[in-house]
VEXDREN-2710 file (C-alpha; in Angstrom, 1 decimal):
% VEXDREN-2710
k/r/px/py/pz
1/UNK/0.0/0.0/0.0
2/UNK/1.2/3.5/-0.7
3/UNK/0.9/6.6/1.4
4/UNK/0.5/10.3/0.5
5/UNK/2.6/11.9/3.2
6/UNK/2.2/15.5/1.9
7/UNK/-1.5/15.6/2.7
8/UNK/-3.0/17.2/5.8
9/UNK/-4.3/13.8/6.7
10/UNK/-2.5/10.6/5.8
11/UNK/-4.4/8.4/3.4
12/UNK/-3.9/4.8/2.5
13/UNK/-4.3/4.3/-1.3
14/UNK/-7.6/2.5/-1.9
15/UNK/-8.8/2.0/-5.5
16/UNK/-12.2/0.7/-4.5
17/UNK/-15.0/2.9/-5.6
18/UNK/-16.8/5.2/-3.2
19/UNK/-20.6/5.9/-3.5
20/UNK/-20.0/9.2/-5.2
21/UNK/-17.6/7.7/-7.8
22/UNK/-17.7/5.8/-11.0
23/UNK/-15.2/3.8/-13.0
24/UNK/-14.8/4.5/-16.8
25/UNK/-12.7/2.8/-19.4
26/UNK/-11.1/5.5/-21.6
27/UNK/-8.6/5.9/-24.4
28/UNK/-5.3/3.9/-24.4
29/UNK/-6.9/1.2/-22.3
30/UNK/-6.9/3.3/-19.2
31/UNK/-9.3/3.0/-16.3
32/UNK/-10.3/6.2/-14.6
33/UNK/-12.0/6.8/-11.3
34/UNK/-14.1/10.0/-11.5
35/UNK/-16.4/11.9/-9.2
36/UNK/-20.0/11.6/-10.3
37/UNK/-20.6/15.3/-9.5
38/UNK/-17.1/16.5/-10.4
39/UNK/-15.2/17.4/-13.5
40/UNK/-15.1/14.4/-15.9
41/UNK/-12.8/13.5/-18.7
42/UNK/-13.4/15.6/-21.7
43/UNK/-12.1/16.8/-25.1
44/UNK/-9.9/19.5/-23.6
45/UNK/-7.8/17.1/-21.5
46/UNK/-7.6/14.6/-24.3
47/UNK/-6.4/17.2/-26.8
48/UNK/-3.9/18.6/-24.3
49/UNK/-2.3/15.2/-23.9
50/UNK/-2.2/14.7/-27.7
51/UNK/-0.7/18.1/-28.2
52/UNK/2.4/17.2/-26.2
53/UNK/4.7/16.0/-29.0
54/UNK/8.3/15.1/-27.8
55/UNK/9.3/12.4/-25.4
56/UNK/10.9/14.0/-22.4
57/UNK/12.5/12.8/-19.1
58/UNK/10.5/14.9/-16.7
59/UNK/7.1/16.8/-17.0
60/UNK/4.5/18.3/-14.7
61/UNK/0.7/18.8/-14.8
62/UNK/-0.6/21.9/-13.1
63/UNK/-4.1/21.3/-11.8
64/UNK/-4.2/17.6/-12.5
65/UNK/-7.8/16.9/-11.4
66/UNK/-8.2/13.1/-11.9
67/UNK/-4.7/12.8/-13.4
68/UNK/-6.1/11.9/-16.8
69/UNK/-3.9/14.1/-18.9
70/UNK/-0.6/12.9/-17.4
71/UNK/-1.8/9.3/-17.5
72/UNK/-2.6/9.6/-21.2
73/UNK/0.9/11.1/-21.8
74/UNK/2.5/8.3/-19.8
75/UNK/0.6/5.6/-21.7
76/UNK/2.1/7.0/-24.9
77/UNK/5.6/7.2/-23.4
78/UNK/5.7/11.0/-23.8
79/UNK/7.5/11.4/-20.5
80/UNK/9.5/9.1/-18.2
81/UNK/8.1/10.8/-15.1
82/UNK/5.3/13.2/-14.2
83/UNK/4.8/15.5/-11.2
84/UNK/1.1/16.2/-10.8
85/UNK/0.1/19.3/-8.8
86/UNK/-3.4/19.6/-7.5
87/UNK/-4.6/22.1/-4.9
88/UNK/-7.7/20.1/-3.9
89/UNK/-6.9/17.3/-1.5
90/UNK/-9.7/15.0/-2.7
91/UNK/-8.7/15.2/-6.3
92/UNK/-5.0/14.8/-5.5
93/UNK/-5.9/11.6/-3.7
94/UNK/-8.0/10.6/-6.8
95/UNK/-5.0/11.2/-9.1
96/UNK/-2.9/9.0/-6.9
97/UNK/-5.5/6.2/-6.9
98/UNK/-5.8/6.4/-10.7
99/UNK/-2.0/6.1/-11.0
100/UNK/-2.1/3.0/-8.8
101/UNK/-5.0/1.6/-10.8
102/UNK/-3.2/2.0/-14.1
103/UNK/0.2/0.8/-12.8
104/UNK/1.9/4.2/-13.2
105/UNK/2.6/5.0/-9.5
106/UNK/6.3/4.6/-10.1
107/UNK/6.2/7.2/-12.9
108/UNK/3.7/9.7/-11.4
109/UNK/4.3/11.7/-8.2
110/UNK/1.3/13.6/-6.8
111/UNK/1.8/16.8/-4.9
112/UNK/-1.1/18.5/-3.1
113/UNK/-0.1/22.1/-3.4
114/UNK/-1.1/25.5/-4.7
115/UNK/0.7/26.2/-8.0
116/UNK/1.5/29.7/-6.8
117/UNK/3.9/28.0/-4.3
118/UNK/5.5/25.6/-6.7
119/UNK/9.2/25.7/-7.4
120/UNK/12.0/23.5/-8.8
121/UNK/12.5/21.9/-5.4
122/UNK/9.1/20.3/-5.8
123/UNK/10.1/18.8/-9.2
124/UNK/13.6/17.7/-8.0
125/UNK/15.2/20.3/-10.3
126/UNK/14.2/22.0/-13.5
127/UNK/12.1/19.9/-15.8
128/UNK/11.5/19.5/-19.6
129/UNK/7.8/20.2/-20.0
130/UNK/4.6/21.3/-18.2
131/UNK/1.0/20.7/-19.3
132/UNK/-2.0/22.5/-17.9
133/UNK/-5.7/22.7/-18.3
134/UNK/-6.2/25.7/-16.0
135/UNK/-9.5/27.1/-14.8
136/UNK/-11.1/29.0/-17.7
137/UNK/-13.3/31.4/-15.7
138/UNK/-12.4/34.4/-13.6
139/UNK/-13.2/34.0/-9.9
140/UNK/-16.5/36.1/-10.1
141/UNK/-17.5/35.2/-13.6
142/UNK/-20.8/33.4/-14.4
143/UNK/-23.1/31.5/-12.1
144/UNK/-21.4/29.7/-9.1
145/UNK/-21.3/25.9/-9.1
146/UNK/-23.1/23.8/-6.5
147/UNK/-19.9/22.7/-4.8
148/UNK/-16.7/24.4/-3.7
149/UNK/-14.8/21.6/-5.5
150/UNK/-16.3/22.5/-8.9
151/UNK/-15.9/26.3/-8.3
152/UNK/-12.2/25.8/-7.6
153/UNK/-11.8/23.6/-10.6
154/UNK/-13.6/26.0/-13.0
155/UNK/-12.6/29.4/-11.6
156/UNK/-9.4/31.2/-10.9
157/UNK/-9.8/30.9/-7.1
158/UNK/-6.3/29.5/-6.5
159/UNK/-4.4/31.4/-9.2
160/UNK/-5.0/33.3/-12.4
161/UNK/-3.6/32.4/-15.9
162/UNK/-0.7/34.6/-15.0
163/UNK/0.0/32.5/-12.0
164/UNK/0.0/29.3/-14.0
165/UNK/2.4/30.8/-16.5
166/UNK/4.6/32.1/-13.7
167/UNK/4.7/28.7/-12.1
168/UNK/5.6/27.0/-15.4
169/UNK/8.5/29.5/-15.9
170/UNK/9.8/28.7/-12.4
171/UNK/10.1/25.0/-12.9
172/UNK/11.0/24.7/-16.6
173/UNK/14.6/24.5/-17.8
174/UNK/15.7/27.0/-20.5
175/UNK/14.2/25.7/-23.7
176/UNK/11.5/23.7/-21.8
177/UNK/8.0/23.5/-23.2
178/UNK/4.7/24.7/-21.7
179/UNK/1.5/23.2/-23.2
180/UNK/-1.8/24.6/-22.3
181/UNK/-5.5/24.5/-23.4
182/UNK/-7.6/27.6/-22.9
183/UNK/-10.7/29.6/-24.0
184/UNK/-10.4/31.4/-27.3
185/UNK/-12.0/34.6/-25.9
186/UNK/-9.2/34.8/-23.3
187/UNK/-6.4/34.2/-25.8
188/UNK/-5.0/37.8/-25.5
189/UNK/-4.7/37.4/-21.7
190/UNK/-3.0/34.1/-22.1
191/UNK/-0.4/35.3/-24.6
192/UNK/0.3/38.4/-22.5
193/UNK/0.8/36.2/-19.4
194/UNK/3.1/33.9/-21.4
195/UNK/5.3/36.6/-22.7
196/UNK/5.5/38.3/-19.2
197/UNK/7.0/35.0/-18.0
198/UNK/9.5/34.4/-20.9
199/UNK/7.3/31.8/-22.5
200/UNK/7.1/32.3/-26.2
201/UNK/4.2/30.9/-28.2
202/UNK/5.5/28.5/-30.9
203/UNK/2.4/26.5/-32.1
204/UNK/-1.3/27.3/-31.9
205/UNK/-4.3/25.0/-32.7
206/UNK/-7.8/26.4/-32.7
207/UNK/-10.6/23.8/-32.1
208/UNK/-14.2/24.2/-33.4
209/UNK/-17.2/22.0/-32.6
210/UNK/-18.0/22.0/-36.3
211/UNK/-17.4/24.2/-39.4
212/UNK/-20.4/26.4/-38.6
213/UNK/-19.6/27.1/-35.0
214/UNK/-17.3/29.5/-33.2
215/UNK/-14.1/28.1/-31.7
216/UNK/-14.4/26.4/-28.4
217/UNK/-10.8/25.7/-27.4
218/UNK/-7.3/27.0/-28.2
219/UNK/-4.1/25.0/-27.6
220/UNK/-0.8/26.8/-27.3
221/UNK/2.7/25.3/-27.2
222/UNK/5.3/27.7/-25.7
223/UNK/9.0/27.5/-25.3
224/UNK/10.9/29.1/-22.5
225/UNK/13.5/31.7/-23.6
226/UNK/12.7/31.3/-27.3
227/UNK/12.7/34.1/-30.0
228/UNK/9.3/35.2/-31.3
229/UNK/8.0/32.9/-34.1
230/UNK/4.7/31.1/-34.1
231/UNK/3.0/28.5/-36.4
232/UNK/-0.8/28.4/-36.7
233/UNK/-2.3/25.0/-37.7
234/UNK/-5.3/24.6/-39.9
235/UNK/-8.6/24.4/-37.8
236/UNK/-9.5/21.2/-36.0
237/UNK/-13.2/20.5/-36.4
238/UNK/-14.5/18.0/-33.8
239/UNK/-17.7/16.9/-35.4
240/UNK/-19.1/16.7/-38.9
241/UNK/-21.8/19.3/-39.5
242/UNK/-25.2/18.4/-38.1
243/UNK/-24.0/15.1/-36.6
244/UNK/-22.3/13.7/-33.6
245/UNK/-19.8/11.8/-35.8
246/UNK/-16.2/12.7/-35.5
247/UNK/-14.4/14.3/-38.4
248/UNK/-11.6/12.5/-40.1
249/UNK/-9.1/14.8/-38.4
250/UNK/-10.5/14.1/-35.0
251/UNK/-10.4/10.3/-35.7
252/UNK/-6.7/10.8/-36.7
253/UNK/-6.1/12.5/-33.3
254/UNK/-7.6/9.5/-31.5
255/UNK/-5.6/7.0/-33.7
256/UNK/-2.2/8.8/-33.3
257/UNK/-2.5/10.7/-30.0
258/UNK/-0.9/13.6/-31.9
259/UNK/-1.9/17.0/-33.4
260/UNK/1.3/17.3/-35.5
261/UNK/-0.5/16.4/-38.7
262/UNK/-2.4/19.6/-38.5
263/UNK/0.7/21.7/-39.2
END
């Protein structure tokens, strides 16, 4: 049995389902324990994992939730080791259980910590890559969720997009890569925060539900200390117009776990 010694309370790792949980089989033959009333595995986390392109020795996930993005990356050998940071104790424990369930506990270290306090000591030195699916909403934006857990997951209650970029800058080596997925309407804020933290956008993918809809997601790959120069991919349409059938491009993403073919 494993222990999470950095938690306020010491937990024994138990992969048995609790009444408020469910078990899903997802891509790459992974099993994922999820909260029934919490954030569940979606397109943004899957595309974020697919966007990470080069195999690296060490990587981190800021705001890991269930741990699904890092588990997808590990299943495709995109990193030898991941450090998953999650501020919510319940979800950090959930990430650890999912790592045990999928036999990745030797490659995934879970740290329950606010990303605003993260530094290279937490990652045992500077690392090669960071992935993050940060909260999309400002702290006071929109209608509040029913639970504190959902509010924290969706809103910038424990760090703004600037804080996430700042944390990535602190732990990345020079030339390291920061991959993030965000809302298109906040792209200007994201790029400003990136540049303020010496993270230069290098590749951008814009995702649309279909060819008749406005964009729903933007993925940005950024390199620490790089010179200005960015490549924009062709659009990625998720569904064929008027259907719930995936486009050929989306099927290619699922088949290859990569977005490189879009460039």
